[in-house]
C-alpha positions in Angstrom: 32.2 -0.7 -14.3 32.6 -2.8 -11.1 34.7 -4.7 -11.2 34.2 -7.0 -8.6 30.5 -8.2 -9.0 29.5 -11.2 -7.1 27.5 -10.2 -3.7 28.6 -11.0 -0.5 25.8 -9.0 1.7 21.9 -8.7 1.1 20.6 -6.1 2.6 17.7 -2.7 3.1 18.6 -0.3 1.1 19.5 2.8 3.3 19.5 6.2 2.6 18.8 8.9 -0.7 22.7 7.4 -1.2 21.4 4.0 -2.3 18.4 4.9 -3.3 20.4 6.8 -6.2 22.5 3.7 -7.0 19.3 1.5 -6.6 17.5 3.6 -9.1 20.7 4.0 -11.7 20.6 0.0 -12.0 17.3 0.3 -12.5 17.4 3.0 -15.5 20.4 0.9 -16.5 18.2 -2.0 -16.7 14.8 -1.7 -18.2 13.4 0.0 -21.5 11.2 2.6 -19.8 12.3 3.3 -16.2 10.3 3.8 -13.6 10.3 7.6 -12.7 12.3 8.7 -9.1 9.0 9.7 -7.3 7.9 6.7 -8.0 10.6 4.3 -7.4 11.3 6.8 -3.8 7.1 6.3 -3.0 8.0 2.0 -3.5 11.3 2.9 -0.9 9.1 4.3 1.5 6.1 2.0 0.1 7.8 -1.1 1.1 8.6 -1.7 4.8 12.0 -2.7 4.6 11.3 -4.9 2.0 13.7 -3.0 -0.5 16.9 -4.9 -0.8 20.0 -3.8 -2.2 22.8 -6.9 -3.2 26.6 -5.8 -2.0 29.9 -6.5 -3.2 32.5 -7.5 -1.0 33.7 -3.1 -1.0 30.3 -1.8 0.2 29.4 -1.6 -4.0 25.9 -1.9 -5.0 25.5 -4.4 -7.6 21.6 -4.8 -7.5 18.1 -4.0 -6.2 14.9 -6.1 -5.2 11.7 -4.9 -4.2 8.6 -6.1 -3.6 5.0 -4.5 -1.5 3.6 -6.8 1.2 -0.2 -7.6 -0.5 -3.6 -8.0 0.9 -4.1 -12.1 2.0 -0.9 -13.0 2.2 0.7 -12.2 -0.7 4.6 -10.5 -1.8 4.5 -7.9 -5.2 7.6 -8.1 -6.2 7.4 -4.4 -8.3 11.1 -4.4 -9.8 14.6 -6.6 -9.9 17.2 -5.2 -11.6 21.7 -6.1 -11.6 23.8 -3.4 -13.1 24.5 -5.1 -16.6 28.4 -5.7 -16.1 27.3 -8.1 -13.3 24.3 -10.6 -15.0 24.4 -13.6 -15.4 26.9 -14.6 -11.9 23.9 -15.3 -10.2 23.3 -11.6 -8.5 19.5 -12.2 -9.6 19.8 -15.8 -7.4 20.6 -13.9 -4.8 18.4 -11.6 -4.8 15.4 -13.0 -5.1 16.2 -15.8 -2.4 16.3 -12.7 -0.2 13.2 -11.2 -1.1 10.7 -14.3 -0.9 12.3 -14.9 2.4 11.7 -11.9 3.9 8.8 -11.4 2.3 8.0 -15.1 4.2 9.9 -14.1 7.7 6.2 -11.1 7.1 4.0 -13.6 7.3 3.2 -13.6 3.8 2.4 -17.2 2.0 2.8 -16.6 -0.8 4.7 -14.4 -3.9 4.0 -12.4 -7.5 6.3 -11.0 -10.2 4.9 -9.8 -13.4 7.8 -9.9 -16.4 8.1 -9.4 -20.2 7.1 -11.9 -22.3 10.0 -12.1 -24.3 12.7 -11.5 -21.5 13.3 -15.4 -21.0 16.2 -14.8 -18.8 14.4 -13.4 -16.5 11.4 -16.2 -16.6 14.2 -18.8 -16.5 15.5 -17.0 -12.9 12.0 -17.4 -11.8 11.3 -20.9 -13.3 14.2 -22.1 -11.6 13.1 -20.9 -8.0 9.6 -22.3 -8.6 7.6 -20.0 -9.8 5.0 -20.8 -12.7 3.6 -19.1 -15.2 -0.3 -17.8 -14.0 -1.9 -14.9 -16.1 -1.0 -13.2 -19.9 -1.2 -10.1 -19.8 -1.6 -8.6 -22.5 0.0 -5.2 -23.7 0.8 -4.4 -19.8 4.4 -2.4 -20.5 2.0 -0.2 -23.4 0.2 -1.5 -27.1 2.3 -5.0 -28.5 3.6 -5.3 -24.5 2.9 -8.4 -22.9 4.2 -8.9 -19.2 3.3 -13.0 -17.6 2.4 -12.8 -14.1 4.3 -15.4 -12.1 3.7 -16.7 -9.1 4.9 -18.8 -5.6 3.5 -20.6 -2.8 6.1 -19.8 -0.4 6.4 -22.6 2.2 6.2 -22.6 6.0 
């Protein structure tokens, strides 16, 4: 349990210990988390777009990972905050940080998929200027749809 849930520093996740901590958050956050081998592959492919949000004690509160796509689009593959630290603005901090990192890498837009029934996540993305683009039936498995959301990055 984390007592101090406020993110004060966002930086690249470094080393196995931090990657395992991020994976622990992944497992606590999703009904069907990525396998660790795939999570590590995302880390290796992210080119510096695997960010962690740390509290003042240096404890990992949440993470976000994105991949650059052809055509100047950044794909946010996963974003998660420790369950006890949700609802405190940490998702906003992580999302704004990855958008800025993508923009600095030359991306002109960001895309992500969200569970069609995950209203808190959709509200977060809408608050950051994302728009609904495509409904993806059975994206997460039979009867588990997703929505593709997109955002154009400024300057």
